[in-house]
C-alpha positions, -999 to 999 in steps of 0.1 A, spaced: -633 -76 499 -607 -57 520 -613 -54 557 -618 -19 571 -583 -21 587 -568 -29 554 -586 0 537 -572 24 564 -537 10 559 -537 14 521 -552 49 521 -522 73 522 -536 107 530 -565 128 541 -592 102 532 -579 77 557 -576 104 583 -611 116 579 -626 81 577 -608 71 609 -619 102 628 -656 102 618 -660 65 612 -676 70 578 -676 37 559 -654 35 528 -670 44 495 -668 8 483 -693 -1 509 -717 26 497 -738 28 466 -717 45 439 -726 59 405 -707 44 376 -678 68 371 -686 71 333 -719 88 341 -700 119 353 -683 125 320 -714 146 311 -710 167 343 -731 170 375 -767 179 381 -777 208 404 -792 182 427 -759 164 430 -741 197 436 -764 206 464 -759 173 480 -721 175 477 -718 210 490 -741 204 519 -718 176 530 -685 196 526 -663 175 549 -632 154 545 -648 120 546 -673 127 518 -648 146 497 -619 122 500 -632 87 507 -637 77 471 -674 81 465 -694 103 442 -685 134 461 -648 125 455 -654 124 418 -670 158 419 -643 173 441 -614 158 421 -629 173 389 -642 206 403 -616 214 429 -613 250 417 -650 255 426 -644 248 463 -609 260 469 -589 291 461 -569 284 430 -539 299 413 -543 294 376 -510 289 357 -517 300 321 -505 283 290 -475 306 280 -462 286 251 -480 273 220 -492 238 226 -466 212 216 -489 183 205 -480 148 214 -476 124 184 -496 92 185 -484 57 177 -510 35 195 -499 0 203 -527 -24 212 -502 -48 229 -500 -23 258 -536 -30 267 -530 -67 268 -504 -65 296 -516 -85 326 -514 -78 363 -526 -94 395 -552 -70 409 -561 -67 446 -597 -78 443 -605 -88 407 -580 -115 400 -554 -114 372 -566 -93 342 -554 -72 313 -550 -34 315 -578 -31 289 -602 -52 311 -593 -34 343 -599 0 329 -635 -9 321 -642 -30 351 -673 -15 368 -656 -15 403 -621 -3 392 -635 33 391 -605 41 368 -608 75 351 -580 76 326 -546 60 317 -518 71 293 -485 57 282 -460 79 263 -429 64 247 -402 85 231 -426 114 231 -454 95 214 -487 83 229 -488 46 226 -518 39 249 -546 62 261 -581 56 274 -607 77 293 -634 55 307 -643 80 336 -635 114 322 -631 134 290 -596 141 276 -602 178 281 -613 174 318 -589 184 346 -585 162 376 -566 166 409 -531 150 410 -533 142 448 -499 133 461 -484 131 426 -480 168 431 -454 163 458 -429 158 430 -435 194 418 -426 208 452 -394 187 451 -385 198 416 -388 235 425 -365 230 454 -341 210 433 -340 239 408 -332 263 436 -304 239 447 -290 240 412 -291 278 413 -271 278 445 -300 294 465 -304 263 487 -278 239 501 -295 206 508 -270 199 536 -282 230 555 -309 229 581 -343 243 571 -340 269 599 -310 285 582 -335 297 557 -366 298 579 -355 311 613 -391 313 625 -389 275 629 -362 277 655 -373 261 687 -396 237 669 -391 200 659 -377 211 626 -347 230 642 -320 205 633 -336 189 602 -316 192 569 -332 201 536 -323 167 522 -341 150 551 -372 169 543 -369 160 506 -364 124 514 -392 123 540 -371 114 570 -373 145 592 -377 127 626 -407 148 637 -442 137 646 -456 144 611 -456 109 597 -489 95 583 -496 61 599 -528 43 610 -523 59 645 -517 95 633 -545 93 608 -569 82 635 -557 110 658 -578 142 654 -549 162 671 -520 149 650 -500 172 628 -511 154 597 -548 157 605 -546 193 615 -527 201 583 -555 189 561 -582 205 582 -563 239 580 -560 236 542 -597 227 537 -608 256 560 -623 232 586 -620 240 623 -599 221 647 -612 222 682 -634 251 672 -605 271 657 -594 278 621 -557 271 622 -531 282 597 -508 257 579 -477 274 593 -488 273 629 -497 236 626 -462 228 612 -446 248 640 -463 225 665 -443 194 652 -419 180 678 -388 159 673 -393 122 680 -360 107 666 -329 118 648 -334 130 613 -325 105 586 -334 74 608 -362 60 587 -387 67 559 -415 88 573 -441 96 546 -460 127 554 -476 156 536 -463 181 563 -428 175 550 -439 185 515 -455 217 528 -422 226 545 -406 224 510 -433 248 497 -425 273 525 -388 269 520 -391 278 483 -412 308 491 -389 321 519 -357 317 498 -372 335 467 -397 359 483 -423 346 458 -455 326 462 -450 289 452 -475 290 423 -456 319 407 -424 300 411 -439 269 395 -451 290 366 -418 308 360 -396 277 365 -418 250 350 -452 256 335 -443 287 314 -417 265 295 -441 236 288 -463 236 257 -493 224 276 -528 220 264 -544 238 293 -536 258 324 -523 241 355 -543 247 386 -526 250 420 -551 250 448 -545 271 479 -553 270 516 -575 298 530 -543 316 539 -531 314 503 -504 288 507 -502 263 478 -513 229 489 -487 213 467 -485 180 486 -515 170 466 -540 196 455 -529 204 419 -551 198 389 -545 194 351 -555 173 321 -540 138 319 -518 147 289 -504 177 307 -495 156 338 -478 132 314 -459 162 299 -447 170 334 -434 134 336 -417 138 303 -395 165 317 -375 136 333 -370 118 300 -349 123 268 -381 135 251 -383 166 272 -377 186 240 -410 173 226 -430 192 252 -408 220 266 -389 250 252 -358 243 273 -345 215 295 -358 219 331 -349 186 347 -311 181 344 -293 148 345 -280 159 379 -315 161 393 -324 127 378 -293 112 394 -302 127 428 -336 110 425 -321 76 416 -297 78 445 -321 65 472 -312 56 507 -315 19 501 -338 -11 507 -334 -13 545 -341 23 551 -373 21 529 -386 -10 546 -381 4 581 -407 31 574 -445 26 578 -453 33 541 -424 14 525 -442 -19 529 -475 -2 520 -461 9 487 -446 -26 480 -480 -41 485 -497 -14 464 -474 -22 435 -472 -59 442 -434 -55 437 -407 -62 462 -378 -51 440 -380 -14 451 -346 -2 463 -359 30 481 -376 63 479 -361 97 471 -369 134 469 -407 129 473 -409 100 448 -424 69 464 -403 42 448 -370 39 429 -358 8 411 -323 -5 402 -329 2 365 -334 39 374 -372 41 371 -392 60 397 -429 63 407 -452 86 426 -487 77 438 -516 97 449 -548 90 469 -575 70 451 -553 58 423 -534 87 408 -499 78 394 -469 91 376 -443 65 365 -410 76 348 -384 55 331 -356 78 319 -336 51 302 -367 37 283 -379 72 276 -412 62 290 -439 79 311 -471 64 325 -499 84 340 -532 75 356 -563 91 372 -588 72 393 -613 75 422 -609 44 442 -598 45 478 -602 8 485 -584 -8 456 -551 6 443 -547 -21 416 -542 5 389 -506 9 402 -500 -28 397 -499 -24 359 -471 2 359 -441 -19 365 -453 -47 342 -458 -22 314 -423 -7 319 -406 -41 320 -427 -58 293 -400 -55 267 -422 -33 245 -401 -3 253 -366 -16 256 -355 -5 221 
């Protein structure tokens, strides 16, 4: 079993903050319902219990309430629903049982196959998909139904980055400009001399990084951001996301080290809104979702003030999250009416700041441990890891994942509800490098 300190280190967002503040034990130490039992929904008794305990620890620490919140987010948060604008573009199927046999060394269960891990009673894995050349070659749903939606968690950060990258391609944003050139209301704050590229790459040099210390601090920028988004008071006051971000102060020169933090993502959301004069959800619909032949609407959840919480609170079906990943592959035309992600955008992602930069940050080593892979060459544009072969990966709290291999025309997606064991990520790189997808 992991120690409590290890649990805190490996939890990368609000769950760790909340657990640290209120000292609620991690869900693995509590009695949990087998995740498969929630495929049939929730009882009124369960709902009353979850709603009566509406606080960050119970919603985000990985227990039963987390399963409910991740599958019913639109019932507790304001939600912008992005409709299906195009006829569904079905994914072909060419299932390959060899994918399920791929092995990985897990954090707590030894070395096992993907098939075995997905049904392990303590993996709390909900769903897993592998799409190669536009065809589904592996798919399983032990903890949800194929038609259920689940929250992406930090996987959603890539959507904020993509919208900004599209605005860069349109000439509306120059990534070498400071954010205050576009958002003058942030003059005099810690963001004053931070370039757009430094926000994209999570190296702003302000006190908005998520670390063990900041997650344990009830007054940190990261903690206050989550409280504001969930409508929970800080020191007796309901704060706004914008005012919390304005309180950030400079602690080092921008571009110095990798500083993972959701506040940086929310600065991208605000930047896109200010530059276009449109709400982020509307931008995401116009520029992305309206061009995808999705199976179901995309849900972008909002703070009480109406700002899209795109650092993590976005929901969809698993296949539709995989479709988003396919935008970065040669098979984009299998799921979209036009090319959204250009080769220029992909090259920007692959052009990371390097191994030394990545390892200087708090979360670089955390991600290396999470993947059990020390070959990562860096992070880039809200993606958590980039490899020499051009692959890139994004992770989300409790075991959500998007892995993209443009050269292999491969996308892997995963949903989970496990805050103490991120082993689901350890299968991603072995799948990609297995040789099954090199042709």
